N, C-alpha and C positions, 0 to 999 in steps of 0.2 A: 800654773798648769803648763806643762811642756807642750810643744806643738804635736809631739807624738801622742800624748794623752788626749789632746783636743781631737786629733784625727780618729782615735779609737772611740771617743765620745760620739763623734759623728756616725760611725758605724753602728754603735749601740742604738742611737736614735733611729737610724734607718731600719734596724731590726725590730723596733718598737712602734712601727706604724707611721713613721714620717717618710715623706718622699726624699729624694736625693738633695734637692734644694733646701728643704726644711731641715734636713740633718746637718748640713753645713751651717745654716743660719743658727740652729740650736746649739751647735758646738761652739759658736762664737757669740752667743747671746749676751755675754758680759760686755761686749763692745757696742751693743745696740742700746743707745741712750734713748730709751722709749719703751714702747709696748711690744714685747717679744711675741705675745700671742697674736697681735696684729700682723707682725712680720710673718709668722707662720701661716696665717690666713692668706696673706698676699702671695705667698709662694706655693699655695696649694695647687695651682694650675701648672706648675713646672714638673709634674710627674711624667714619667716616660718621655723625657726630653722635650716637653711642650709640643703639642701637636701629635701625640701618639708616636713618638720616636723620630719625628721628622726634623727636629731642630736641635739646638745646642743642648748638651747634657745639663740636666737640672743642677747637678753638683757644681758645675762651672758657673751657671747662672747665680747660684747662691753665693759663690765666692766673689763674683763681681759685685753683687749687692753689698756684701760686707766691705769690699774695697771702697765702694761709694761712701760708706759711713766713715771708714778709717781715713779717707782722703778729704773728708768734709766736702766732697763733690768737686774738688779742685784737682785737675789733672787725672781724673778717674779714667778717662778713655785710654790714656797711655798705660796706666796701670792695668786696665782690663786687657789690653793687647799683650802685655807681658804675661799676665795670668793665663791667657788663652794659649800662648806659645809654649809656656812651661807645662801646662796641663796636656797639651797635644804631645809633647815629648815624653811625658810620663805615661800617658794612657794610650797613645797610638792614634787618637782621633779626638774630635770635639763634638761630633754629632752622635746622638744617642743610638740611632739604628746602626751606625758604623761601629760604635763601641760594642754593641751587643751582637754584631754579626748577622743582622736580620737578612741581608741580601747575600752574604758570602758564606754563612754557616760557621764563620770563625770569630769567636768572641775575642775582642782585643783587650777588654778590661771589664770585669764584673762590677756591679754597682758598689759593692763594699770598697773596692779599690778606687773607684771614681770619687767617692766621698773622701776617702783618705787622701788621694792625690790633690783634690781641690783644697782641702785644709792645709796640706803640706805646701802647696803653691802659695797660699796666703802667708804662711809662716815664713817662707823664703823671701817673699816680697816685703813683708813687714817685720823683719828681724825677729822671728819666733813667736809673734803674737803673745807676748808675755805681759 
């Protein structure tokens, strides 16, 4: 599966009842060596940017969780920093309420694009996630 197909799978999952973090986790579930259902349950609280849009975008949180799996927990903080910077460049912010324009009225990045961008950032960091 190409990274673009993976990104579109994340959007499809988002449209089928998953939150942004779950959509990213689900699109990368073949990298989760374990219980994908458990991962989806674990990410259920990351809807609306955790804390009702007050915190980091759920899609970015999901990407960092997948990075933890792909790095086997070694150097994940550095990888997370790279993902955050890349996501910010693609999306215009990392905080959900900023992305959705809650205070400004200007949407920087809709959820579909946030999940796409999070998966694309993973692909860029991990050579296509193939």
